MIMI-392015 format. One line per 5 residues: number of its first residue (from 1); their letters; for each residue y, x, z of C-alpha. Coordinates in steps of 0.2 Angstrom, whole numbers. Layout:
REM MIMI-392015
NUM) A) Y/X/Z; ...
This chain:
REM MIMI-392015
1) XXXXX) -237/-785/-584; -227/-800/-578; -241/-804/-565; -241/-787/-558; -222/-788/-557
6) XXXXX) -223/-804/-546; -236/-795/-535; -225/-779/-532; -210/-791/-529; -220/-800/-516
11) XXXXX) -226/-784/-508; -208/-777/-508; -202/-793/-499; -215/-791/-486; -211/-773/-483
16) XXXXX) -192/-777/-482; -196/-791/-469; -206/-779/-458; -191/-767/-458; -179/-781/-453
21) XXXXX) -190/-790/-440; -188/-785/-422; -202/-774/-417; -202/-782/-399; -205/-801/-398
26) XXXXX) -206/-813/-384; -220/-826/-381; -206/-839/-383; -188/-839/-390; -181/-850/-377
31) XXXXX) -187/-849/-359; -182/-866/-351; -182/-868/-332; -178/-886/-331; -167/-893/-317
36) XXXXX) -167/-887/-299; -156/-888/-284; -141/-876/-283; -146/-862/-271; -164/-863/-274
41) XXXXX) -175/-853/-286; -188/-854/-299; -198/-840/-307; -206/-840/-324; -215/-827/-334
46) XXXXX) -213/-822/-352; -224/-810/-362; -216/-795/-372; -226/-789/-386; -224/-774/-398
51) XXXXX) -228/-782/-414; -228/-766/-424; -240/-752/-428; -230/-739/-419; -225/-737/-401
56) XXXXX) -208/-742/-394; -199/-735/-379; -192/-749/-368; -176/-742/-361; -165/-756/-352
61) XXXXX) -161/-774/-351; -146/-785/-347; -141/-803/-345; -126/-807/-356; -117/-822/-348
66) XXXXX) -122/-827/-330; -128/-820/-313; -140/-834/-311; -154/-825/-319; -163/-809/-313
71) XXXXX) -179/-799/-316; -190/-799/-301; -206/-792/-307; -219/-791/-321; -229/-777/-329
76) XXXXX) -215/-771/-341; -206/-756/-336; -190/-748/-343; -181/-731/-344; -192/-724/-358
81) XXXXX) -207/-735/-354; -219/-733/-369; -226/-749/-375; -240/-745/-388; -243/-753/-404
86) XXXXX) -249/-771/-403; -248/-770/-384; -240/-782/-372; -232/-783/-355; -224/-796/-345
91) XXXXX) -207/-800/-336; -205/-812/-321; -188/-820/-323; -180/-829/-308; -167/-843/-311
96) XXXXX) -155/-846/-296; -141/-858/-300; -125/-855/-291; -117/-870/-298; -121/-887/-305
101) XXXXX) -123/-891/-323; -132/-882/-338; -132/-863/-336; -137/-855/-353; -139/-836/-355
106) XXXXX) -148/-823/-365; -157/-808/-360; -157/-793/-371; -170/-779/-371; -165/-763/-378
111) XXXXX) -178/-750/-384; -181/-735/-396; -192/-738/-411; -206/-725/-414; -204/-708/-408
116) XXXXX) -186/-706/-414; -169/-713/-408; -168/-729/-418; -160/-741/-406; -166/-759/-407
121) XXXXX) -162/-775/-397; -172/-791/-395; -165/-807/-387; -172/-820/-376; -163/-837/-374
126) XXXXX) -163/-844/-356; -158/-861/-350; -158/-871/-334; -148/-884/-325; -142/-883/-307
131) XXXXX) -142/-899/-297; -128/-902/-285; -134/-904/-267; -124/-917/-258; -123/-915/-239
136) XXXXX) -114/-928/-229; -105/-920/-215; -101/-929/-198; -82/-932/-195; -76/-917/-185
141) XXXXX) -68/-919/-168; -50/-914/-170; -46/-898/-161; -29/-891/-155; -21/-879/-168
146) XXXXX) -24/-862/-162; -10/-849/-161; -8/-839/-177; -18/-823/-178; -8/-806/-178
151) XXXXX) -4/-798/-195; -20/-790/-202; -23/-772/-198; -27/-759/-210; -44/-752/-204
156) XXXXX) -42/-736/-214; -27/-732/-203; -40/-728/-189; -48/-714/-199; -43/-697/-193
161) XXXXX) -32/-687/-204; -45/-674/-209; -57/-688/-216; -55/-696/-233; -53/-715/-234
166) XXXXX) -55/-729/-246; -39/-739/-250; -42/-752/-264; -51/-744/-278; -46/-726/-273
171) XXXXX) -52/-712/-262; -37/-705/-254; -32/-691/-242; -21/-692/-227; -5/-692/-238
176) XXXXX) -12/-707/-249; -15/-695/-263; -30/-700/-274; -45/-688/-274; -57/-688/-289
181) XXXXX) -72/-677/-286; -81/-667/-300; -96/-656/-296; -114/-654/-299; -132/-658/-292
186) XXXXX) -143/-645/-286; -162/-646/-284; -170/-651/-267; -165/-637/-255; -183/-635/-248
191) XXXXX) -189/-632/-266; -176/-619/-269; -179/-610/-253; -198/-610/-253; -205/-611/-270
196) XXXXX) -202/-594/-277; -216/-597/-290; -204/-610/-298; -187/-602/-296; -189/-583/-291
201) XXXXX) -175/-574/-282; -164/-589/-277; -161/-599/-262; -152/-616/-260; -137/-607/-253
206) XXXXX) -136/-594/-267; -138/-608/-281; -124/-618/-273; -113/-603/-271; -115/-599/-290
211) XXXXX) -110/-617/-294; -95/-617/-283; -89/-599/-283; -92/-595/-302; -91/-612/-310
216) XXXXX) -78/-621/-298; -89/-636/-293; -78/-645/-279; -93/-656/-273; -112/-652/-272
221) XXXXX) -124/-666/-271; -140/-661/-261; -155/-672/-266; -167/-673/-251; -185/-677/-258
226) XXXXX) -194/-689/-246; -211/-681/-250; -227/-685/-258; -244/-688/-249; -252/-677/-262
231) XXXXX) -241/-662/-256; -241/-664/-237; -232/-648/-234; -216/-654/-244; -202/-666/-242
236) XXXXX) -192/-674/-228; -207/-684/-221; -219/-670/-222; -229/-669/-205; -228/-651/-205
241) XXXXX) -212/-645/-213; -201/-661/-213; -188/-669/-201; -180/-657/-189; -189/-642/-197
246) XXXXX) -182/-647/-214; -165/-650/-207; -163/-634/-198; -170/-623/-212; -164/-631/-227
251) XXXXX) -149/-643/-224; -139/-637/-210; -136/-619/-216; -132/-625/-233; -120/-639/-228
256) XXXXX) -111/-627/-215; -109/-614/-228; -102/-625/-241; -90/-635/-230; -83/-620/-222
261) XXXXX) -77/-615/-239; -69/-633/-241; -82/-639/-253; -88/-657/-251; -106/-661/-250
266) XXXXX) -116/-677/-253; -132/-679/-243; -144/-690/-254; -160/-697/-249; -168/-695/-265
271) XXXXX) -180/-709/-267; -184/-715/-285; -194/-730/-281; -195/-749/-278; -186/-752/-262
276) XXXXX) -194/-768/-255; -206/-758/-243; -196/-743/-238; -183/-750/-226; -192/-742/-210
281) XXXXX) -192/-725/-219; -174/-726/-225; -169/-731/-208; -178/-717/-199; -170/-704/-211
286) XXXXX) -152/-710/-208; -155/-713/-189; -158/-694/-188; -146/-688/-202; -130/-699/-199
291) XXXXX) -125/-692/-182; -128/-674/-188; -112/-673/-198; -101/-687/-191; -87/-675/-186
296) XXXXX) -88/-665/-203; -75/-673/-215; -82/-664/-230; -99/-673/-229; -103/-689/-238
301) XXXXX) -119/-700/-236; -128/-708/-251; -140/-720/-244; -154/-721/-257; -154/-712/-274
306) XXXXX) -162/-724/-286; -169/-741/-280; -178/-749/-295; -185/-767/-291; -182/-780/-286
311) XXXXX) -168/-780/-299; -157/-792/-288; -141/-786/-281; -141/-799/-267; -159/-794/-262
316) XXXXX) -154/-776/-262; -139/-779/-252; -147/-790/-239; -163/-780/-236; -157/-762/-238
321) XXXXX) -139/-758/-242; -130/-769/-229; -142/-764/-214; -142/-746/-218; -123/-745/-220
326) XXXXX) -122/-754/-203; -134/-741/-196; -124/-726/-202; -108/-733/-196; -114/-735/-178
331) XXXXX) -117/-716/-178; -104/-710/-191; -89/-720/-191; -78/-711/-204; -89/-702/-217
336) XXXXX) -88/-709/-234; -104/-719/-238; -110/-720/-256; -120/-736/-261; -130/-737/-277
341) XXXXX) -140/-752/-283; -155/-759/-292; -163/-753/-307; -160/-734/-305; -142/-737/-298
346) XXXXX) -137/-744/-315; -136/-763/-311; -120/-763/-300; -109/-778/-307; -116/-789/-293
351) XXXXX) -105/-779/-280; -89/-787/-288; -93/-804/-281; -105/-800/-267; -99/-783/-260
356) XXXXX) -107/-773/-246; -96/-776/-230; -89/-760/-222; -75/-748/-223; -74/-732/-233
361) XXXXX) -88/-737/-245; -90/-730/-263; -101/-737/-276; -113/-727/-286; -118/-726/-304
366) XXXXX) -131/-716/-313; -128/-714/-332; -139/-706/-345; -139/-707/-363; -152/-721/-364
371) XXXXX) -136/-731/-358; -124/-732/-373; -105/-736/-371; -109/-755/-374; -120/-755/-359
376) XXXXX) -107/-747/-347; -96/-763/-345; -112/-774/-344; -120/-763/-330; -104/-760/-320
381) XXXXX) -93/-774/-325; -75/-773/-318; -82/-765/-302; -71/-749/-304; -55/-760/-304
386) XXXXX) -60/-766/-286; -69/-751/-278; -70/-732/-281; -85/-727/-290; -95/-711/-290
391) XXXXX) -106/-706/-304; -118/-695/-294; -129/-692/-309; -125/-690/-327; -132/-678/-340
396) XXXXX) -139/-675/-357; -151/-663/-366; -157/-664/-384; -176/-665/-383; -176/-668/-365
401) XXXXX) -182/-684/-356; -165/-692/-357; -159/-685/-375; -141/-686/-379; -128/-673/-386
406) XXXXX) -110/-668/-383; -103/-683/-392; -112/-695/-380; -107/-684/-365; -89/-683/-371
411) XXXXX) -87/-701/-373; -94/-704/-356; -82/-692/-348; -67/-700/-357; -73/-717/-350
416) XXXXX) -75/-710/-332; -58/-702/-333; -50/-718/-338; -58/-727/-323; -54/-712/-311
421) XXXXX) -72/-710/-307; -79/-696/-297; -94/-687/-304; -108/-674/-300; -117/-668/-316
426) XXXXX) -136/-668/-316; -143/-655/-314; -138/-637/-310; -156/-631/-311; -168/-623/-324
431) XXXXX) -182/-636/-321; -175/-653/-316; -168/-660/-332; -156/-663/-340; -153/-645/-336
436) XXXXX) -137/-635/-336; -145/-617/-335; -160/-608/-341; -173/-599/-331; -161/-584/-328
441) XXXXX) -148/-596/-322; -137/-593/-338; -128/-608/-344; -136/-618/-358; -123/-621/-371
446) XXXXX) -121/-629/-388; -121/-647/-394; -137/-652/-386; -134/-644/-370; -123/-649/-356
451) XXXXX) -120/-632/-346; -105/-626/-356; -98/-643/-357; -99/-646/-338; -92/-628/-335
456) XXXXX) -77/-632/-346; -74/-648/-337; -75/-640/-319; -63/-626/-325; -50/-639/-330
461) XXXXX) -53/-648/-314; -50/-632/-304; -31/-634/-307; -32/-649/-295; -32/-645/-277
466) XX) -43/-655/-266; -39/-658/-248
C-alpha cells in the first residue's frame, strides 16, 4: 500500500503542477536585444506556444515599463484569437531605445483558458541597451538677439461660437462650459436603409430617431463601412452604390435630420484593419467627406475606426493620423476631429508624449470586456489628464463575442465618469453585437444585457442640456 501511496502522491503533484503552470509559454523567458544606438531599431521574434491540451483565447498584450518596445508583426493575433492545443504562433518585437543605458521591460500576454472566462497572464522579460550617439556640432556663428515674440495666442479663440472647441483636456462650448457626450452607435446606414431582409421595417433615420427621441441619446455615431470586394454593391467604395450615391442616399439625409434637432453626430470611417496600406483610401474618403459638413457645428469626424497593426503609436501617427488630420483641417477648420490608435484603438498611451499636432482634437478609446480595469490605465495611461477622450465604442453581452455583464459595465461607466470621458455605446442594433435591442427593437435588459443599462444612463444624462 505504501508503494501505491507514493504513486498517487506523485500523480497528484503532477496534476497540481499542470493546474498552476501557465498554459501559454514563450520560446525564451528573456528576450535579449543586445546593444544598439539610440534612435535605431532591432527586431527579434519569439514563439508563443499553447502547452496545454485545450484551446486558449489570446485577448491582449501590454508592455509594463517602457515605450522602447513594440509589437510589429508575427502570426499571433489577439482580441479572442483562438490558439489551439499544442499549437504555436510568433510575435515580432521591436526594440527602439530612446535613451542610453540598460532598458529592461516585461511584456504580458493576457488570455482566457479553455472555453470559459478563466483569465491567465504570461510574462516575457525583455532587455536591451541603448548606446549614446555623440555628434560633434560646429561652433555656431553668433546671431543678433531677435525681438521677443508676441504673447502666445489661444488658437481656440478663432473658433466660431457655434462650434465646440478643445481647451486643455475638456470639450467646451462658447461659454467655456464643459460638454460630456453620451449616446449610441447605430449600424451602417446603407445596411439599415437597404437590407430589409436583415432588419425589416426600419431605415437609418427611423433607428436614429428611436435612439434620440425615445431614449435620449445626445450623440449618434454613424459607422460607414468601406466595403468588401466580395459584396461589390455595398460600402462606401462600392463601384455602383458608393461615394456620392452613398452620401446623398444614406448620409446627408440622416445627418441633416439629426443635427436639425440639435443632436450631434460622429462620421466614422469604419475600417477594422491593419492600416499600413490604406492611406490612399482613407485620404480619398476624407477629401470627399470633410468639406461636406464644414459649416455644421454638430458634426464630428472620426478618422479611422479600429487600426490594428503595426502596433506602434509613432508609426500610426506619422503615416496615417497626422496626415489625415492635416487633410481634414484644410477643408474643415473647426469640426472636432476624433483620433484613435493602434490595436483596435486600445493602445493610446503614446499620445501623451507624442501627440498629434492640431487644434480641436479628441482622442478615442474602444473598450470591451476583454479589457479589465487593470488594463485601462495601461492602455490609456494618463492621456485623459492631458486631452479629452471619447470612448466611441463600449459594450457587453453575456454569451456574445465580447462577453461581460452589468458589473463590468458599471465599473467602466464609473471610470469614464471620473475621467469626464464622452461615450457612445455599441450598438443600438439587433444584429451588431454587443446588442442593445432584440429583433423587434425592444431593449434587451437584465444582468447580461446592456440595453436597459444604457437607457438608464441616457435618461439620467438627459438632465444635462447640451449646446
